[in-house]
C-alpha positions in Angstrom: 0.0 0.0 0.0 1.3 3.4 -1.0 1.4 6.0 1.8 1.0 9.5 0.3 2.3 12.7 1.8 -0.1 15.0 3.6 0.2 17.5 0.7 -0.6 14.8 -1.9 -3.6 13.8 0.2 -4.8 17.4 0.3 -4.5 17.8 -3.4 -6.4 14.6 -4.0 -9.3 15.6 -1.9 -9.4 19.1 -3.3 -8.9 18.7 -7.1 -12.4 17.3 -7.7 -14.0 20.4 -6.2 -11.7 22.7 -8.3 -12.8 21.1 -11.5 -16.1 22.7 -11.0 -14.6 26.2 -11.7 -13.8 25.6 -15.4 -17.1 23.8 -15.8 -19.0 26.8 -14.4 -16.9 29.1 -16.7 -17.9 27.1 -19.7 -21.5 27.2 -18.7 -21.4 31.0 -18.4 -19.6 31.3 -21.7 -22.4 29.4 -23.5 -25.4 30.9 -21.7 -24.3 34.4 -20.7 -21.1 35.4 -22.6 -21.4 39.0 -21.5 -20.9 37.9 -17.9 -17.9 35.7 -18.7 -15.1 38.0 -17.3 -16.8 39.1 -14.0 -18.0 35.6 -13.3 -14.6 34.1 -14.1 -12.9 36.5 -11.8 -15.4 35.8 -9.0 -15.0 32.0 -9.5 -11.2 32.1 -9.4 -11.1 34.4 -6.3 -13.7 32.2 -4.6 -11.8 29.0 -5.4 -8.6 30.5 -4.0 -10.4 31.5 -0.8 -12.0 28.0 -0.6 -8.6 26.2 -1.0 -6.9 28.5 1.5 -9.7 27.9 4.1 -9.8 24.2 3.4 -6.0 24.0 3.7 -6.2 25.8 7.1 -8.9 23.6 8.4 -8.1 20.2 6.9 -4.3 20.0 6.4 -3.4 19.5 10.1 -5.6 16.4 10.3 -3.7 14.9 7.3 -0.3 15.0 9.0 1.0 11.6 10.0 0.2 11.7 13.6 -1.1 8.5 15.2 -4.8 8.5 15.7 -6.0 7.9 19.2 -8.9 5.5 19.5 -10.5 4.6 22.7 -10.1 1.1 24.2 -13.1 -1.1 23.9 -11.7 -4.4 25.3 -13.8 -5.5 28.3 -16.9 -3.3 27.5 -20.2 -5.0 27.4 -22.7 -4.8 24.6 -25.9 -6.4 23.3 -26.2 -8.3 20.0 -28.6 -6.6 17.6 -27.9 -8.8 14.5 -26.8 -12.4 15.1 -23.0 -12.5 15.4 -21.1 -15.2 13.5 -17.4 -15.6 12.5 -18.2 -13.7 9.3 -20.9 -11.1 10.2 -22.9 -9.4 12.9 -23.6 -6.2 14.8 -23.6 -5.2 18.5 -24.7 -2.1 20.3 -22.3 -0.7 22.9 -23.8 2.3 24.6 -25.2 4.5 21.8 -22.8 3.1 19.2 -23.3 0.2 16.8 -20.2 -1.9 15.9 -19.6 -4.6 13.3 -18.8 -7.7 15.3 -17.4 -11.2 14.8 -17.1 -14.1 17.2 -14.5 -16.9 17.1 -16.8 -19.9 16.8 -20.4 -20.6 16.5 -23.2 -18.1 16.6 -24.3 -15.5 19.2 -28.1 -14.9 19.0 -29.8 -11.5 18.9 -30.3 -10.0 22.4 -27.4 -11.8 24.0 -25.1 -9.7 26.2 -21.5 -9.9 24.9 -18.1 -8.7 26.0 -15.6 -7.2 23.6 -12.4 -9.3 23.5 -10.5 -7.2 21.0 -10.8 -4.5 18.3 -9.6 -4.8 14.7 -10.0 -1.3 13.2 -13.7 -0.6 13.1 -14.7 -4.2 13.9 -14.8 -5.9 17.3 -14.4 -9.5 18.3 -16.8 -10.6 21.0 -17.9 -13.5 23.1 -20.9 -14.1 25.3 -20.5 -12.3 28.6 -20.6 -15.5 30.6 -17.4 -16.8 28.9 -14.1 -15.1 29.6 -10.7 -16.2 28.4 -8.4 -13.6 30.0 
């Protein structure tokens, strides 16, 4: 997997929005050619302000700083969609998480304990079984 620099990431998430400027200029050229110069100037200045504001707000979050996620291990939840080794969902507090179990199937409504977290998915087991 290629890891892009923060600047390359910023360009990638901004270029699609900037493509709208020439499209808008072309539309003005065809429908209101007498407005072409003032509208073009406004669009270019607006795009520059947009990019500067977006850079100021977004760029710091693109820096390669480690993301801090809260620890879920040991929290209890309730199964809302049957959990299997391939699929399932649980509710922990107000959050709904994709969940998996190691073996078998955990039925809807069962209280579970989170054993581990794998990105945005948790591995669970019924709360009566603990392998710590």
